[in-house]
N, C-alpha and C positions, 0 to 999 in steps of 0.2 A: 539190336534194333530198337530205336526209341519208341516208347509206347505213346505216340502222339495222337493216336486215334484216327489217323488218316492214312493208314497203311504205311507209315514211315515217311509220308510225303507232306510235311507241313509246308504250306505256301511260304515263300521267302519273307514277305512282309510280316505275316503272322509269327513266323519263327523268330524274326528279329525283335518284334515287340514283346514276345513271350520271354526272350532272354534279356530284354532291356538293353540290347546292344544297338549299334548304328544300323540303320536300314541298309539292306543290300541294294545294288543297282538293279532297277527294273527296266524293262524294255517295252516300247509301245508295239502296237500291231505292225508297225513298219520296221521294227528292229532297232529303233533309236533309243538311246538311253534316257530314262526319266530320272530327274533329280529326286532325292528323297522327299522333298517338299511336296511333290505331286502326289505321292502316296499318302503322306500324313496330313495334308491340308494345312501345312505351316503357313501362317498368315502374315509374317513380316514382309515389308516391302522388298527387302533384298532377296528373300526367298521366292516371292511371288513374281517379281518383275526383273530381278537381276540388278547388279550394282549400278548399271548404266541407265536404269529406269525404263528399259525396254523389256517387252515380254520375252522370256527365254524360248528356246526351241520347243519346250514342252507344249507351248500354246498351239503348236501345229498339230498336235495329236488329236485325232477325231474321236469324239465321245458323244453319247446320247444323254440328254438331260431328262431326268425323271422329276416330276413335280408331285410331291407326296403330301398326303394328309396324315398326321400322326395322331396317336391316341388322345393327347391332351388338346387336340383341336388346332395345334400350330401347323404351319406348312413348312416343308423342307424341299429345297432344290438341291439335288445331288446328281453328279454325272457318273456314268459307267463306262469304263474303258478297259478292254481286255480282261473282263472278269472282276475288276476292282471298282470300288467306289472311290471317286476322286473329286477334288475341289473343282467345281465348274469354272472358276476363274482362271484355272491353269491349263485348260484344254480348249480346243476349238469345238464348239457344239455343232453337230451336223444334223440335229433333229431333236425334238423333245416330245415327251409323252406326258400328258396331264392325267394323273391318276388320283385327282382330288376327290373323286366320287367314292373312293374306298379308304379304309384305314390300313396303313402300312405297319407291319410288325416284323420282327427279325427272324421268325421261323419257330416251328414247334419241335418238341423233344419226345421221343418214345424211348424211355429209359429201361424198358424190359421187353425186347422183341426177340423173335427167333426166326431168322431168315430161312432156316432149313425146312419150313413147313408152312402150310396155309391155315392150319387149325390144330387144336389139341389132338383130335382123333387121328389126323393124318401124321402128326409128329410121332405118335405112339406106334401106329400100325404100318407106316410106310417103310420102305428100305431106307438106308442112310440118305442124306440130303439129295435133293433133286439135282439136275444138271445146272450148268451155269445160266442157261436161258431162264430157268425158273427163278433162280436167285435174282437175276437182273430184273425180272418182272416184278418181284416183290419190292425191290429197291425203288423201282419206278413208281409203284403204287404209293410208297411213302412220300416220295418227292411231290407227286401230283396233289397230294393232300396237304402239302405245306410242311411236312415233317423233314427238317433239314439236319437234325442230329439224331442218331439212333445208337443205342447201346444194345447189342445182341448179347444176351446173357447165356449163350452156350447152346450146343447141339449134340446130336448123336456122335458125330465125328468132327473133324476139322474142315470138312469140305466147304462149309459156308464162308470160311476165311478167304476164299478166292475173290470175294467182292472187294477186298482190300487193294487189289491190283487194278480195279476199274478206274476210268477217268473220273476226276472229282466232279465234273459237271453231270455225271450220270448216276451218282449215288449220293446219299446223305453223308455228312461227316460220320464216320464209323468208329465205334469203340466196341471191340468184340472180345468175347471169350470163345475158346475153342470147345473141345469136347468136355462135357460136364463130368464131375467126379462125385461118386457116392460109394458108400460101403456096400459089400455084397448084400443083396436083399433090401437095400436102402433107396431104391428108385425103380422106375419102370424096367422090366427085364429087357436086355439087349439094347440098352440106351446108355450112351456115354461110357465112361471108364469105371470099372468096379475096383475099388482100392481098399485094401485092408488098412485099418487105422494106423498101424505101425509104419505103413508105407506112404502115408499121405504127404509128408514133406518131400520125399523123393519124387512122388508123382507131380507135385506142384513145381518142383524144379524142372522136370521134363516139360511141363506145360509152358514154362517160361522160355523155352527154346523155340516156341512157335511165334509167328508175327502178332498173336493176340496181345492186347494190352490189358485184358482182364483175365482172371481165373475164377471159375464158377464151381462152388462146392454145394452139394445138397446136404443141408445140415440135419434134417430129420425126415422121417417118412413113416406112414402107418404100417403096422404089422397086424396081420389077421389075429383076432382074439386077444390082442395085446394093447393096441392103440399106437399113438405116435411115439416113436423112440428117436433119440439122438443118434446120428450116424457116427459122430466123432465127439470125444469129450473136449472140454475147454482147453486143456493143456495141449492136446494134439492140434487143435485149430490154431492156437497161438503160435506154435512152432511153424505151421504151414504158412500163416500170414507173414511171419518174419521172413521166411524164404522168398515169398512172392514180392514183398516190399524191397528186399535186398536186390532183386532183379528188376526193379522198376515197374512191377505189375501191381494192379489193384485186385482186391478180392471181393466178390459178391457171394452171398450165401442165401440159399432157399431155406425158409423156415416157416412152417404153418402150425407147429405145436407149441406147447407151453414152456418147455425148458430151453430149447436151442437158442431162442433170440438173445437171452441174457448171456449165455455162454459165448455166442458169436460176437456180441458187442464188446464183452470183456476181452475177447481174443484179439480185437483190433481190426475187424473186417471193415471194409470201406463202404459197403452197401448191403442193406438188409432188404431182401426181396420177400414181399408179402408181410412178414412180421406181424402176424395176427395177435400175438401175445407179448409184444414189447411192453415194457413198463415205463412209468415216468422216469425212474432212475436210469433205465437204458437210454431214453431220449437225451437225458442230460449228458451221459457219457458219450453217446454218439455225436451229439451236437457240439461238444467241446472240441472235437477234431474235424468238424465240418462234414461228418459222414452223411451218406445218402439213405433215404428210406423210400422204397417204391412199393406202396401198399397194394396196387393192382386190384382194387375192389371189384371191378367188373369181372375180372378173371376168377376171383374168389367166389363171387355170386354164381358164376357159371358152374364152377366145381360143386358148390353146395347144391345147386338145383339139379345136377346130374346124379346125385346120390338119392337113395330112397328117403322119402320124407320121414322124419322121425328117427332116422338111423343115427348111431353115435357120431359118425363122421359129419353128417349134416348139422347135428347139434353143436359140435365143437367149432365148426367153421362159423356158424351163426353167432356163437358167443364171441369168437375172435373178431368178427366184423363189428359187433357192438363195442368191443374194446378199441378197435381202430377209430370208430366214430368219436369216441371219448378223447382219444389221443391226438387226433388231427389238429385241433386248434393249439395244442401244446407244443407240437413238433417245431414249428417255426420259432416260437419263443425260446426254445432250448437250443436253437442254432442248427437244427437238423435240416439238411437239404431235401425237402420233400419233392418228389418227382412223379410224373405220370408214366405208366407203362401198360402195354396191351396183353402180353403173355399169351398170344394166340386165341384169346377169348373172342376177339373181334378181328376183322380183316386188317391186313397191313395198311397203315395210313389212317386208321380210325381211332387214334389215341385221344382225340377230342372227346370221345364218349366217356373216357375216364375222367377228364376234367369236369364234365357236366355232372357225372355221378358223385364226384368228390364234393361239389357244391351241395348236392342233395343229401350228402352225409353230414353237412354242417360246416364245411370249410368255406370261408368267405370267397366270393368270386375273384377278388384281387389275388388272394393266395393261390387259388386254383389256376389263375392265369399265370402267375409266377412259376408254378409247378410244371406247367406245360411249355413254358417258353424259356426256361433257365438253361440255355445252351452253354452258359459259362460254367455249368457244373462239369462239363466234359471238354469244351473247346477253349483254347487259351484266350482268344479275343474274338468277339463278333460284335456287330452293331451297324446301324445305319449312319456311319461316319466315314469320312475319307480314310483310306488305308486298309479298310476291311474288305474281305471278299464280298462281292455284290450278291448278297443273299437277302431276299425279302419275301414276305407273304402278304397278300392283300385280302382283307376280309370286309364284310359289309357294314360293320358297326364296331364300336368300342367293345372288345371282349370282356372288359371288366364289368360293364353294364349289361352285356348280353353274351354270356359265356358260350351259348349255343352257336354263336356266329362262327366259332372255330370249326364247327362241323363241315363248313362249306367254304373252302378257300376259293376266292375269286380269281386269284392270279398267283403264280409262284415263279420267282426268279432265283436261279441257282448258279452261282459263279458267273453271273452276267448273261446266262442263257435262260430264256423263257421256257420253263417246263410246262407251264399252264398259262396261256395268255389271257389277260383280263378282257 
């Protein structure tokens, strides 16, 4: 099963563009074939009008025209037909919506979510994941906030993977890990899979038989009276990563201690979660391969504040957050893909709080905006252009100038359906 992040269901135009091959035949809402030019916005006269100079049959297809205001102050007129953005010159416009009072962006990213719970405490204390209705409600909360791409970084079991079978209009683009893996004693009791180090590669191979496109490994964890210890050594991680990559899966690793980040980066992981004690050398190595870093500073502060003031754990996390603040401006320069994530510290859909906090940690608002909108880190192609899925989010001002405007989406369009009307 291809790890496309949409439950194996990459839309035809996106799949073709991602492969660099000829676009497949699309059909209008009336079942009529659309030429590829309608999907791509090809602008030559022969493509747009036909060789005889007359409008092709595609011009009969009914679409809605959206009049948008972009971040740079320019205006964009683009049509929506059957869930796709299309060139308005190639369809019959049956109505228009002037959205010039808002700023249109392509959607937000939560790169570290857990659909299986509503908060940290419920994740730990509750039975395995809730029923499908609860999972759907969390997905809806993400959509209504404008979060159109979500990476679920694992759960107690594989139950949350049921969201991969939901209609694309009802969930964000999903990139999911199944049950998390840790060594015995290396994570919360009765959570995920407990794997002996010598069995990690075999366990990863088993994980790759699920529909999940990611594998989640807990790299370190605090032990009473000892401190934070690595769950798996670097060589063990490297073998596990090789197995996952051979199966077309990516690997995310949880790490909050001092030693595991460097071991994990050297092992070839694709995403470092938290990474409080990454080093500048780690960033250079991770960035050279376009790896992800999801610092989750709001979640780390939540964890620190839940510990006894002055305790060793609180002190270590505090020192780690100081290191994060130092490294944030360096990450982008090193080529690291910096991303926002919630990790259950805030409600589903509230990832914009992480972007705001990153700015308070010293990251520029432009880079914070990029961190929360970089859907291309997961999805093959997106954008407010013909041929892309009709996804957009409306906000009240340019987020680069006012990052807090992302906290309140004014309107959300998902695959051509208004999830939240402006």
